N, C-alpha and C positions, 0 to 999 in steps of 0.2 A: 556338507550340504544340509540345510534345514529342510525337514520333511513337513509339509503342511497337511494336516489331517482334519480340517474343519468339515470336509465333505463326509468322511467316514464317521465322525462324531454325530453329525446331523442324521445320517442314515440309521444310527443306533439310538436315536432319541436322546443323545447326551447334550449337555450345554455347549454352546458355541460362542465365539467372540463376535462373529458376524454370520449372516446367512450365506452359505456357500452357493456358488452358481457354476453351472456348465450348460452348454447348449447342444441339443441334438443337431447333428450334422455340422458341428462347429469346425471340423476339418473339411472345408468345402469351398464351393464355387463363388461365395461372396468375396473371397480373398484373391486379389489380382495375382499374387505370387503363385497361388495354387492353380489358377486358370492357365498361367504360363506353363506349369508342369503338365497340365492336361492337354496342352497342345502337342506335347511330345509323346505322352503315354496315355493309354486307356486306364480306366479304373482297375480292371483286372491286372493290367501290366504293372501298375503301381503296387498293388497288393502282393505281387509275386517277387518284388524286390524289397527285402526287409529294411535295408538302410533308408530307402526312399520312403517307404510306408511309415517308418518311424519318424522321419523328418516331417512328413505331412501331419502326422499326429501331434508333433511338438509345436508346430507353427502357431496354432491358436492359443496355446498355453503361454508362449512368449509374448504374443501380440495383444492378447485380451486380458491376461491376468486371471483366467478362470481357475477354479479350485479343484478341477479334475480334468484329466485327459480322457478322450474317448477314442478307442482304437480305430485307425483308418482301415476300413474293411467294407464288406458288403454282406448282407444277410444271406445271399445266395452262395457265397464261397464254399461252405461245406457240402452242398448238394452234389458238386462235381465228384466228391469222394464216394458217394453212394450210387453212382452210375447214371447221373442226369447230365446231359449235354445242354448248355445254355450259353447265352451271350447277353451282355448288358448293352442294349441298343440306344443310341442317343435319342432323346426326346420320347422314348417309349418306356424303357426299363428292361427288366428281365424278359427274355424271349426263350422259350423252351422248344427245342427241335422236335421232340416226340412227347407231347403231353401225356400225362398218366390218366387213362380212362377206364382201365379194366383191372380185374384181379391179377391177371398175368403181368401187367405193367408194374403193379406193386410188388409182386413176387420177385421180379428181376432186380429190385433195389438191393444193394449189398450193404453190409455193415460199414460204417465209416472207419477209415484208417487215418487218424489225425496226424500221427507222426510221419507216416509214409507219404500222404498226399498233401498235407497242409503244414508241413514243417516250416515253410516260409512265414506263415502266420505266427507260429510259436516263436520263431527267431525274432520277429518284429516285437513281440511281447517282451522277450528277454532283453533286447536292446533298450526298450523303453523303461523297463524295470531298473536298469542301470542309470538312465539319463534323467528321469523325471524327479521333480521334488514335490509333485502332487500325485494323488492316487491315479492309477490307470483303470478305467472302466473298459471291460471287454463286453462283447454282446453276441447274441444269436437271434435269428428269426424264430418266432414261435411256430409250432406245427401248423396251425390254421393258416397263418399268413404265408408260410412256405407252400403249403398244399394249394392255396388259391392260385399261386403262380404255376405250380406243376400241373394242375388240372386244367386251368384256363389256357395255359400256354403263353400268357402275357398278362400285364395288369388288366384288371376288369373293374367295371363300375357297379355291376349287379351280381357277380359271382354265381351266375345261373348254373354252369356246369358243376361248380363246387357244391352248391346246395343240392343239385340233382343227385350227386353221388351220396351225400349225407342221407337224404331222404329215401332214395331208391336202392342203394347198395350199402347199407350200414356196415356189413361185414368187411367190405372192401375199404370203406372209409376208416374204420377203426384199425384195420391192418396197416393202412398208410399212416395213421396217427401214431401207432406204436413204433413204426420204423423211424419216423421223424423225431419222435420223443427220444428214442435211443440215440439218434444222431446228435441231438442238442445236448443231451446229458454228457456224452463222451467229449464233445467239442468244448463245452464250457468247463468241464473238469480239467481238461488239458490246459486251458487258458490260465486257470488259477494255479495249477502246479508250476507253470512256467513264469509266473510273476504278476498275473492280473490281481488287482486289489479290490475289485467289485465287478459284478456283471449285470447287464440288463437284458431281459428277454423282451424283444420287440414283437408285439402282436398288433401290428399297424392296422390291419383291416378287420379285426374281430368285432368291431363295432357294427359291422353289417349284419350281425346276428341278433336275434331276440334273446333276452335272458334265458328263456326256456331252452332254446337251441344251444346256446353257449354252455349251459349246465349239462345238457345231454351229450353233446358231440365234441366239446373242446375242453371244458374245465377238467375232466378226469386226467387228460394227458398233461395239462399245465400243472395240475396238482402233483402228479408223479414226478415231473421234472424237478420241482422245488423240493419235494420230499427226498429224492435220491441225491440231491446236492446239498442237503441240509447240514451235512458234516463239515462242509467247507466254511472256514471262519472268515468269510468276507460278506459285505453287504450284497443282498440279492434284490434286484429291482424288477418289477413286472410293469410294463407299459402296455395297457390294453388299447392303445391307439386312439384314433379320433372317433367321436360320437359314441363313446363307451360308458357314459355316465350311468346308464341304466344297468350296466353289468356289475357296478361296484359292490352292491350288497351281496353278490354271490361269492365274493372273494375271501370271506372271513376266515376260512380254514387254510388258506394258502400259507406255506412256510416261506414267505418272502419277507423282506424287511421294509421295502419301500414300494409304494404304488404311484406310478406316474399318471397325472391327470391332464386331460385336454382342457381347452378354455371354455367349454360349454357347461362345465360344472365348477363352481367356485371352490377355493381351497377349503373354506368352512363347510360347505355342503358335502364336498368329497369326504372330508373326515367323518362327518355324520354317517354317510352311507357305508363307510368302512368300519364303523363302530369304534373309531379311535385306535384300531389295532396296529396300524402301520405308520411309519413316517410317510410323508407325501412329497411329491416332486411336481413342479409345474409353475404356472400354466399359462404364461403369456401367449396370446394369439400371435404367431409370427408376423402376420401382416401389420400389426401395430407398429412394427419397425419401419414401415413406410412413412409414418407420421413424423411431425417435428419432435425435437428432443423433449420439449416440455410435456407433450402428450405421452410419449413413451415413459417418462419418469412418473407421471401421475398414475398410469396403469400399473407400473412396477410397484409404486408405493402402496396402492390398494391391495395388491397381491401379497406383498411383504407383511403389511399390517395384519392380514389374516394368518399368514404362515407362522408368524412368531407368537401367536396366541398359545401355542403348545410346542413343546420340544419335538424335533423331528421334521424339519422342513428344508428342502433344497430348491432353490430357484432354478427354473428352466422354462423352456417354451412348451406349448401344448402340442407341438409337432416340430419337424425339422426346419432349420434355416433354409431360406430360398436364395437363389443366385443374386437377386437384386438387393439383398440386405447390404447394409453399409458397415464396413469394417470399423470406421470411425465411431459410428453410433453404438456399435456393439462394445467397443472399448469404453466409451463414456457410460453406457448402461452398466457394464460390469463394475466400474468404479463407483457409480451411484448406489448399486445394490450393496456393495461392501460398506460404503460410508454411511448411508442412511440406516441400514440394519444394525450396524454397530452402535449407533446412538440410540435407536429405537429399543434395542434389547436391554439397554441400561434402565429403561423406565417402564417396560412392559409389566403389567400385573396379571399374573395367571391365576385361574381358579384354584 
């Protein structure tokens, strides 16, 4: 079996034959075959069955020809192991039975037992390590994003209770950050030990914070996560979610390899704000996929033209795929990214 490593090479700022591409939420609801599986099983039920979770992970690799697989899972999976009861409710998202609101609530959280409670996730990774001919990306939710669910009790638009704890109960906040940081470190380390070839830390909602608050209340824990996982010889990606462009200049000391960008900051501007220290990933607005193919290709071309100006670029979306996306358009887009970038890389002149 030939192993394709263009994604790994791009993450390490090495030369590539074409721009590699994968899509956040690529194992998902845009695929009719996946929707049929979801009629029988919930997300958490799929995750609990390693063979089925592995098959769902493999489906977009076979159908789209992407350069990396992303583990089929959910950012909430590990919190069950630390003592949080939750459910993924249709059309809502994570719902927490007993939200965390006090020091006593934080103290009750227990250390994660990855092998004991999440062995099904590790078995899925081991299956995929045997089956895939492209790298497997695993992932975890970052502490702020997980905390926002745990404190609010469900998805939020303004994060009032979360910010209230930050500002009013900083000792409680940092105790929660420490426990969630420990959870993420143990979880991601186990992923790599069992066959993960890269990982992404999703901080989907941290763009709700000002740079000052991000630096004070969140960045120390994110920095610790990457520092403690620095010994793992795999690409490490930080995705600070949507509306996070103003946070990019604060990331210079992070021991990550790749920073994911949303569509509000261009690839070129993102690199400037990051001081050229990282490979970058992104950043097509997912809703562009609702347009005709010629429009989608023009947007992709503009992004690729910026991406290839320096080594270290992975094509992706600025956020996850949505259910209305077209499987056929995604397949055509993937082919276009490969073909156009392969030709463009032959003629690009870098400083």
